[in-house]
N, C-alpha and C positions, 0 to 999 in steps of 0.2 A: 504493500500499499504506499503510496506516495503522498506525503503531507503537502497540501497546497499552501501557497503564500497566505491565503485567507486564514487557514488553520493556525499557522505561525503567528499571524497578526493577532488573531482572536486570543491565542494563549498568552501573548505578550501583554495584551490589554485585559487579561482576566481579572486584574485588580479593579478594573472599572465596574465589574458587576457589584451591585449593591444589594445587600441582604438585610432582612428585618434584624438579624443577629448574625455576626460574622461566622458563627459555626452552627447556624440552624440547620434543622433536618431538611432533607430534600423534598419532603412532601408539602412544605409551606409555600405560600404564594411569594416567590422571589421576584426580585426586580432587576432589570438590566438598563444600562444607560442607553438613551437614544444615540449618543455619539457612537457607541460600540456597534449598534444596530446599523447605522448609516455607514460607518467605515467599512463594516464586513460586507454590506451590500456593494458599495463602491469598488472594494477590492475584487469581488466576483465579477462585477461588470466590466472592470478594466481588463481582466484576464480571459473573458468569456470567449473571444474570438478564436484564440489558440489553446483553449483548455480541453484536453482530452477528457477531463472529469465532466465538464458541462456537456460535451458531445455525447458521452455515455448516458448522462441523465436524460438528454434529449431523446435518445432512441428508446429508452425505457418508457418515456412519457408518450412517445409519438402515437401509438395505437389509441390510447385513451384520448389524447388531444384531437385526433382526426374524427373521433365519433361524438364529440361533445358539441352541443349547440353553440353557436356563435352570435356575437351581436352584429350590428349594421356595418361594423368595420372588418368583419370577419375574424374577431379575435374573442378571447374568453372574457366574460364579465366577471364581477367580484364573486358572486355565489358559485360560479362554475370553477373559478380558480381554487377556492376553498375545497370544493368537492374533488377536484383532480389531484391536489396535493394530499388530501386526507387519505384517498385511496392509494396513492403512490407510497406514502410512509407506512401505512398499514401492510401493504403487500410486500414491500422491500425490507423493512426492518421490524414490523410488529409494533410500530410507534403509533399510539393514538394521541396526536399532537393537539394540545389545547388550543382552542381558537380556530381550529380547522373543521369543527363540527358543522352540521348543516345550518344552525342558527348563525354561527360565526360571531365571535366577540367583536363588538363594534368599537371603533376607535373615534375618539373625539379630541379635538385640539386641547392641548394642555400646556401650560408654561413649565411644568415640572421637567427636570432633566432626566427622569427615568420613567420606566413603565413596568407593569408586572409582566412576567414572561408570557402569561395567557394572551396578552394583547400584542405580542411581538408580530405574529402573522399579519394582523390587521394594520399595524404600524408600517410594515414593510410594503404591504399593498397600497397603503396610502402614499408612500414615497413614489412607487411606480405610477400611480394614478396622476400625482402631481406633475411628474416629469413627462408623462405620455398624454397628458390633458384627457385622462379618462377614456382614451380609446380602446382599452382592454389590453390583454397580454398576448403576445405571440408565443410560439413553442420555446424559442430560446430564452425569452424573458421568464417563462414558467420554470425552466430548467435552473436559471439563475436564482430564482426565488427559492426553489427546493435546496440548492446548494448553500444558499445563505442561512436558511433555517438550521441545516445540518451543521454549518460552522458554529452558530451560536450555541447549539445544543453541545457540541464538542467542547466549546470554551467554557461552558458551565461545568461540564465534567472535570476538566482540568483544575478549574477553581475549586471545586468540592475536594478533590484530592489534595490540592495545596493547603486546604484548611486542616485536613488531618495531619499532613506533614508538620504544620505549624504546632498543632496540639502535642505531637509527639517530639517536638523540637529537633526535627530533621531539616537539613538545608534544602531550601527550595530552588537553589541556583546551581546545583551541582549533582554528582552521583550519590547514591546511598546504598548501603550494603543490601544485599538481597534479602536477608532476614528482616532488616527494617522495612523494606519495601513491602514485603509480604504482610507484616504487621499493619502497615498503613492501609494496604488494599483490603484486609479483612475488616479493619475498623470502618472503612468507607462502605463496604457491602453490608455490614451490620446496621449502620445508619440507614441505608436504603430500605432494608428489610423491616426494621422497627418503625421508621418514620417517626411520627409523633414529636417528642421532644428529645430524642435520642442524639448524643453527641459524644464524641471522643474528646476526653479532656487529658488524658495521659495514657501511658503504656498499659497500666493496670486496668483502665476503663475498657479496654477492647475486649478482654476476656469476659468482662461482666456483660457487655453489650452482646457478644457472640452467644452466650447462654440464653439471653432473652430472645435473640433472633432464632435460635434453634426451637424454642417454644412456639414461635409464631409460624415458622416454615420448616417443616421436617426435611426439606431439600437443601437447607443452608449449607451443609458441609459439602454436598454435591456441587453447589454453586461455586464455593471457594476452590474446589478441586478443578472444576471446568475452568475458572478463570486462571488459575496457575498453569493449566495445560495450554491455555491460549498463549500465555506469555512464553512458556518453554518452546512451543511449536514455532512461534514467531521468531525467537532467538535462533533456534536451529536453521530456519529457512533463511535467515539473513547472514549466517556465517560466510558464505561464499562471497558475499558482497563487502565484507569488512576488510579493512587493511589489517593483514596479519601482523604488521610491525607496530600498530598502535593498539595497545590493550587498555580498555576502560574497565576497571573493576567496578562491580555492583550494577545498579540500575541508573542509567543517565536520565536527565530531564526529558530528552527526545524519546527515549524508550518508554518512559512513563506516559508521555503524551500520546504516543502511538497505541499503547495498550488501552488507554482510555477510549480512544477511537474504536478499537476493536471490540471492547467491552460494550459500549453503547450500541454499536451497529450489529452485533452479532448475538446479543442477549436474547433478542426475539426468537432466534432459532432454538434456544434452549426452552423457552416457554412453549414453542410450537410443539415439541415432543411431549411435554406434559399435557397440554390441551389434547393432543391426539389420543392419549392414553384415556383421558376422561371420556372424550367423545366415543372412543370404541366401546367402553363399558356401557355407555348410555344406549348405543346402538344394539348391543346384545340384548338389552331389556325392552326395546321398543315394540310396539305393535308393528309387525312387519310392513315395511315400505312406507310407513306414515310419517316418520320423523318425530314421533311423539312417544313418550314413556309414561305409563300410569304412575301416579303419585306412590301407589303401593310398591311398586318395583323401584322407583327412583330412591325412596327412603331406605330400601333394602340393599342399595350398592354400597359395600363397606369401603371400596377403594376411593369414594368421593367424600372427603372429610367435611366438606361445606355443608351440604344438605340443609339448604336455607328454609326458612319458615314459608308457609303458603302465602302469607301477606307479602313478603319480600319478592317471591317468584312472581306473584301477580303484578307487582310494581314493576318489575323488569319487563313485563309484556310476554312472559314466557309460559303463562298458565292458560291452558285451553279448558274452559268450563261449560262448553257447549253440550257435553254429554252428561246428562243429569246423574249425579252420584258417583261420577268417574272422572275427576279432574286429571288432566294430562299435562306433562311438561313438554313444551315445544323445543326440541333439541337445538336447532340453529340459533333461536332467540336466547336460550339459556346459555349457550356457549359464548355468544357475543355480549352477554351482560356484564355490567360493571363489577359484579362480584368476583369475576375471574381476571381483573386488572390489577396490576401492582404499580403504584406510582414509583417511577424510577428516576424522575427528573422534575425540575421546575416546569419543564416544557412539555413533557409527555409521560403517559403510562404505557406499560407493556401489557397487552391484552391478548386473549386467544385470537388466532387469524380468522378473517372472515372467508369461510370456504366458498361462498358465492363469488368471490372475486375471480376465482379461476373461471367460473362459468361466464360471468358477465364479460371478462376480458377476452375469452374465446369468441364471444358473439361480436364484440367490438371489432376484433381483428377481421372477422369475416364480412362484416357489414361496412365498416370504414366510413361511417356517416352517422348522424344524430338520429335517424329514424329509417324504418324499413316498411315494405308491404307485408302484410300477414303471411303470405306464402313463402317469402323469403326467410322470415324468422322460423317458420315451421321447419323449412328445409335444413337451416343451420342447426337448430336445437335438436332435431331428430338424428343428427349425426355427431352431436357433441357429447362425448361421454364425461362422467365425473367420478369421483372416488366410489360412489355408490350406485350410479346409474350407467348401465352399459349402453352402447350404441353400435350400429343403428337401432332405432326403435320406432315404433308407431305411436304418435301422439293421439290421445283420446280425442273423441269428437267434441267433448266439453272443452278441452284446452283450445282446440282449433277455433271453436265458435267464440271463445272469450277473446282471442286475438283479434277476430273480426270486430267484435264489440269495442275493443280499445280503439282500433283503427277508425271506427265510425265517428268517433269524437274528435278525430285529428285529421280530417280530410283524407282518409284512406291509408294513412301511415301510422305505425306504432313507434311513438318516442322511446328510445332506449333508456332514457334517464328519467323515468317518472315513477310514481308510486304504482300506477296500474300495472306497468310491465314488471316491476319488481314483485308485485303480488302474483302475477302470473308465473314468475320464475320460482316462487315459493311453491306453487302447486305442481310445476314440473319437475322441481328438484327439492322435495320437502325435507331432505337431510342435509342439504348445503345451504339453502337460502333462507334467511329469516323472513317470517311474515311481517310486512311493513305496516305498522299501525298508523293511522291517520294523525297528522300533527296535533298535538295537544291532548291526545287521548291517554297517553302514558308519559311519565316523566322519571325514567330510571335514575337511581342514585346509587352511590357507593355504599358499602356496609357502614362505614364511618358516619356518613351523611343520614343513613337510615336510623342509625342508633341516636343521633343527636336530634333528629326530628321528632322521635317518638319517646325519648327519655327512656330507652331500654338498656339492658345490660348485654344483650345477646341478639344477633340477627338470625341465628340458627334455629332450626325447629327443635322443640323441646321433645323429650322421649314420649310424652303423652300424646302430642301431636303426631308424632310419627307412627305410634301404635295405632291411633285412630284411623289413619289412611291405609296402613298396611292391610287392614281387613276389608278394604272396599273391593268391590267386584271389578274385574278387568273386561272392558267391552270387547266383542269380537270385531274383527276389522270390517266385516260386511255391514256391521250396524254402526259403524263410526261415523259421525258427521264431520265433513271436512271443514277447515277453518273458514269463517265467512268471506264471502266475495262482496266488497263493498266498492261502488262505482264512485270513489273519491279520487280524483287525479291531483297530483302534486308534482310539478315539474322543476327540475334543478334550474332550468332556464328555458326560455323559448328561442328557438332558432330563427334568426332573423335575415340570414343571407341565403342566396341561392347557390347550390353547389355548382362549382365551375365558373360562376359569374365574377366580374371584377368587383372587388369590394368598394364601398362608398369611401373608404379611407384612401384607397389608391387614388381615386378621382379627386378628392379634396387635397391630397398631398401635391398632386401635379399642379392644380389650380394655384395652390399656395406658392409652389416654387415659381411659376410663371410670374405671380404678382410680386414676389420678392425681387426677381430679377428685373422686372420692369421698374420697380421703385429704386433698385440700387444703382442701375446704369446711369441715371442723371447725377447721382451723388458721386459716382466714380469719376464721370466727366468734370464735375465741378471741382472735385479734389485735385485732379490733374491741372486744371487752370490755376488753382491757388498756389501750386508748388512749381509752376513754370519758371525758369531762370530769368527771363526778361522779355521786354517788348518785341525784340526781333523774332522771337520764337512763336508769336501769336499767330502768324500766318499759317502755321501748320495745323491749326485747329479749325474746324468748320463750325 
């Protein structure tokens, strides 16, 4: 991995990150200076033309960008930018970045020199809109946006590790012994797991925090081992590139910086494996082919230590109560719920992956546009396999008719990025795609938020509640009601340009260029006259 100049700059300015408390835990609402955000963005913009990293991000974003609805200038508007970046970070790193949710944290002008990290995406977008006069973002600019957010996140990780260094009285400007670095890294990870008011104060406090972290996460020691393996593997891979005559004992600042990058960008892969195990156990207990598990079986799964209360599962939008006396847990909604997220940074949480992303991404690559005719989508989906759906397959008459119904409300085409099509995908891929509730009908919250809202001591189901549901009957698949189909449409954005046509922005740009040239030529002529050397030269000008 090559550390870009923006990363080095962000690390150098890490001291500009302002926290409510210098050693505050990672789960708190942190702040970042506007100057750091602006300089990081400018650094990425300056190097974008020749940046292999930006080019790679562009290619990763290209299929989604091509399929998204555009504004009159043929670019992405604000809500679509947030949507695209949210999906990119979830798919790429397992990051659920704050401020990229559908509602999107709004930015308003403030004289303050800093902002909370939640608003960093909106602030960056505001900078783009100010410079681009709200014409929207092109693909390259979207890639720069993604790179800038990644830089800021990496900067925060470096700053957090530096805070642990300072608490342990380790030098932040040179190499440290491997044993000291491992101690600092374990302290950092323990702070992440515990969150709340956890902080490393000295070497002895690390062991205390680790014991508490093990009580919260049984996988803590595995996480430490995985992190150490990442460092050792990285060191082994770089041996061939090092100067054999320059030996650097211990762990250098650059190595620590690079490891934080690896940790932040690869931790999602570790979470994916755990999520896959949990989902696999749920699928073993589902009513075959439905993507739903009876509560009686859900509470009997010993490998799932969470087993949340009925009220909390309902709040997540993961409880199907359509079948009287037999409540069911909707697997994709449950897996994508906030209870399976871990706050890892002031910028993002690590959550279980959205398995529907692979399905939607495959459709986007095939269609390469914001909408399609029903028969086109039926053809693509019938040949698009997933982890639990084989292909080719015949779509049911009901699914086909619903595609036609969606198209009837959109001039004969089905928008790919709307609630109705996502609802259709849930019925076509019930184990992968969550059921999309209409906006405002549910408001999922984290376990901590739930406890604070209800003044409770525990979000998990009591033994009495679990016993009550274990005895409920399990409905037969033939009698099972499907999740309701509601004709409520909610589009990410409305497509406003014609495919293949010249965008309004191109025309306006050309007109503005002509106007500028027309206005500038007289000024140039006048300037030449003013600087002419003498009267004898005037005959040369007409």
